[in-house]
C-alpha positions in Angstrom: -14.0 18.3 -68.2 -15.8 21.6 -69.0 -16.6 22.8 -72.5 -13.6 25.1 -72.4 -11.4 22.3 -71.4 -12.6 20.1 -74.3 -12.0 23.0 -76.7 -8.5 23.5 -75.4 -7.8 19.8 -75.7 -9.1 19.8 -79.3 -6.9 22.8 -80.1 -3.8 21.1 -78.7 -4.6 17.9 -80.6 -5.2 19.9 -83.8 -2.0 21.8 -83.4 0.2 18.6 -83.1 -1.7 17.0 -86.0 -1.2 20.2 -88.2 2.4 20.4 -87.2 3.2 16.8 -88.4 1.1 17.3 -91.6 3.2 20.5 -92.3 6.4 18.5 -91.7 5.1 15.8 -94.0 4.2 18.4 -96.6 7.8 19.6 -96.6 9.0 16.1 -97.2 6.4 15.7 -99.9 7.8 18.8 -101.6 11.1 17.0 -102.1 9.4 13.7 -103.0 7.3 15.4 -105.7 9.9 14.9 -108.5 10.4 11.1 -108.1 6.7 10.6 -107.6 5.8 12.7 -110.7 8.5 11.0 -112.7 7.1 7.5 -111.8 3.6 8.6 -112.8 4.8 10.1 -116.0 7.0 7.1 -117.0 4.1 5.0 -118.4 3.2 7.8 -120.8 6.7 8.2 -122.0 7.1 4.4 -122.5 3.9 4.0 -124.5 4.6 7.0 -126.6 7.9 5.5 -127.7 6.6 2.0 -128.1 3.5 2.9 -130.1 4.9 6.0 -131.8 2.2 8.2 -130.2 2.8 11.8 -129.4 1.7 11.8 -125.8 3.0 14.1 -123.1 2.0 15.7 -119.8 1.4 19.4 -120.1 0.7 22.4 -117.8 -1.9 24.8 -119.1 -0.9 27.9 -117.1 2.3 29.6 -116.0 1.6 28.7 -112.3 0.2 25.3 -113.1 3.4 23.5 -112.2 3.7 25.3 -108.8 0.0 24.7 -107.9 0.3 21.0 -108.7 3.5 20.7 -106.7 1.8 22.3 -103.7 -1.3 20.1 -104.0 0.7 16.8 -104.3 3.1 17.9 -101.5 0.1 18.4 -99.2 -1.4 15.1 -100.2 1.9 13.3 -99.5 2.2 15.1 -96.2 -1.3 13.9 -95.1 -0.5 10.3 -96.1 2.9 10.3 -94.4 1.6 11.9 -91.2 -1.6 9.8 -91.1 -0.5 7.6 -88.1 0.1 10.8 -86.1 -3.2 12.7 -86.8 -5.2 9.5 -86.6 -3.7 8.9 -83.1 -4.5 12.5 -82.1 -8.1 12.0 -83.2 -8.3 8.7 -81.3 -6.7 10.2 -78.2 -9.3 13.0 -78.2 -12.3 10.7 -78.4 -11.0 7.8 -76.3 -11.8 9.4 -72.8 -15.5 9.3 -73.8 -15.4 5.6 -74.7 -15.7 2.5 -72.5 -12.7 0.2 -72.1 -14.1 -2.4 -74.6 -14.9 0.3 -77.1 -11.3 1.7 -76.8 -10.0 -1.7 -77.7 -12.3 -1.9 -80.7 -11.3 1.5 -82.1 -7.6 0.9 -81.5 -7.9 -2.4 -83.3 -9.7 -0.8 -86.1 -7.0 1.8 -86.6 -4.3 -0.8 -86.3 -5.7 -2.9 -89.1 -7.3 -0.1 -91.3 -4.1 1.8 -91.8 -2.0 -1.2 -93.1 -4.9 -2.3 -95.3 -5.3 1.2 -96.7 -1.6 1.3 -97.6 -1.8 -2.1 -99.2 -4.7 -1.0 -101.3 -2.7 2.1 -102.4 0.3 -0.1 -103.2 -1.8 -2.4 -105.3 -3.2 0.7 -107.2 0.4 2.1 -107.6 1.7 -1.1 -109.3 -1.5 -1.4 -111.4 -1.6 2.3 -112.5 1.0 1.9 -115.3 -1.1 -0.9 -116.9 -4.2 1.3 -116.8 -2.4 4.3 -118.4 -0.8 2.1 -121.2 -4.2 0.6 -122.0 -5.9 4.0 -122.2 -3.1 5.6 -124.3 -3.0 2.7 -126.6 -6.4 3.8 -127.9 -4.8 7.0 -129.3 -4.8 6.8 -133.2 -1.3 6.6 -134.6 0.0 9.9 -135.9 -2.2 12.0 -133.6 -1.2 13.8 -130.4 -2.5 13.2 -126.9 -1.7 16.3 -124.8 -2.5 15.4 -121.2 -3.4 18.1 -118.7 -1.1 17.5 -115.7 -3.7 18.5 -113.1 -6.3 16.1 -114.5 -3.8 13.3 -114.9 -2.6 13.6 -111.3 -6.2 13.8 -110.0 -7.0 10.7 -112.0 -4.1 8.9 -110.4 -5.0 10.0 -106.9 -8.6 8.9 -107.5 -7.4 5.4 -108.4 -5.1 5.3 -105.3 -7.8 6.5 -102.9 -10.5 4.2 -104.3 -8.2 1.2 -104.0 -7.2 2.2 -100.4 -10.7 2.8 -99.2 -12.0 -0.5 -100.8 -9.4 -2.5 -98.8 -10.6 -0.8 -95.6 -14.3 -1.6 -96.0 -14.1 -5.2 -94.6 -12.5 -3.9 -91.4 -15.6 -1.7 -91.0 -17.8 -4.9 -91.2 -15.7 -6.5 -88.5 -15.9 -3.5 -86.2 -19.7 -3.4 -86.6 -19.8 -7.1 -85.7 -17.7 -6.5 -82.6 -20.1 -3.7 -81.6 -23.0 -6.1 -81.9 -24.6 -4.3 -84.9 -24.0 -7.0 -87.5 -23.7 -10.8 -87.2 -21.8 -13.2 -89.4 -25.0 -14.5 -90.8 -26.0 -11.0 -91.9 -22.7 -10.5 -93.6 -22.9 -13.9 -95.5 -26.5 -13.4 -96.5 -25.5 -10.1 -98.3 -22.9 -11.8 -100.5 -24.9 -10.9 -103.7 -24.9 -7.2 -102.7 -21.2 -7.5 -101.8 -20.4 -8.9 -105.2 -22.3 -6.1 -106.9 -20.6 -3.4 -104.8 -17.2 -5.0 -105.4 -17.8 -4.9 -109.2 -18.9 -1.2 -109.0 -15.8 -0.3 -106.9 -13.6 -2.2 -109.3 -15.2 -0.5 -112.3 -14.6 2.9 -110.7 -11.1 2.2 -109.7 -10.1 0.6 -113.0 -11.0 3.1 -115.7 -9.9 0.7 -118.5 -12.2 -1.3 -120.7 -10.2 -4.4 -119.9 -12.4 -6.7 -117.8 -9.3 -8.6 -116.5 -8.2 -5.5 -114.6 -11.6 -5.3 -112.9 -11.6 -8.9 -111.9 -8.1 -8.6 -110.5 -9.4 -6.0 -108.0 -12.7 -7.9 -107.4 -11.0 -11.0 -106.2 -9.1 -9.5 -103.3 -12.1 -7.4 -102.3 -14.4 -10.5 -102.2 -11.7 -12.4 -100.4 -11.4 -9.7 -97.7 -15.2 -9.6 -97.5 -15.5 -13.3 -96.7 -12.5 -13.1 -94.4 -14.4 -10.4 -92.5 -17.4 -12.8 -92.4 -15.1 -15.6 -91.0 -13.8 -13.3 -88.3 -17.3 -12.3 -87.4 -18.4 -16.0 -87.3 -15.6 -16.7 -84.8 -16.6 -13.7 -82.7 -20.3 -14.8 -82.7 -19.4 -18.3 -81.7 -17.2 -17.0 -78.8 -20.0 -14.6 -77.7 -22.6 -17.5 -77.8 -20.3 -19.7 -75.7 -19.7 -16.9 -73.2 -23.5 -16.4 -72.8 -24.0 -20.1 -72.4 -21.4 -20.3 -69.7 -22.9 -17.3 -67.9 -26.3 -18.8 -68.0 -25.0 -22.2 -66.6 -23.2 -20.3 -63.8 -26.4 -18.4 -62.9 -28.4 -21.6 -62.9 
């Protein structure tokens, strides 16, 4: 295909991806109210239980509209992620070999569910984080929370959890591509433990160490699961090479 043909193909793929993102954004506009109510609920509960004057506030006249647009776009991107990821994969797949296509397709098929699982874990953990942080507010004082900062804080937690759950899949993909072996992965368990603790500390902004360990445990479990899958792959590859050598001999 000529350069013009590639650019035309990219334009068509981008058009369909943008169309579904726009459709998801429209859906996100109507989902904003229940999503924002769910995020605001922990603040309302802790303010009543601890008699703390805590509330979400908008600092400008257009602040509510700007936040609604931003969250709607974010929801639209998440909802339409299978479509635009497929469009990306369909654009690059002609340049890949048959085996590489299977690897990338397997990566997408496992990375998307794991990302959503990570976001779900963050979603159910977020109220506990908010309650822990707001509980530090002195009684009788007010905690006026900027809506944009609070939503960005919530999205950061969701994204860090989601990305953290995808990282082991990257290790498996690198193993299937012959870049990493299972032995390499296992030998770096100390570094994996350190990075897991750093990710858990970033994703759990509370001072409660229990919350950090709750995230570290599944991260390390996924890491060693990736090492196990890589070990099975390495064993199968070694057996195939041995059989090929015997056949040649």
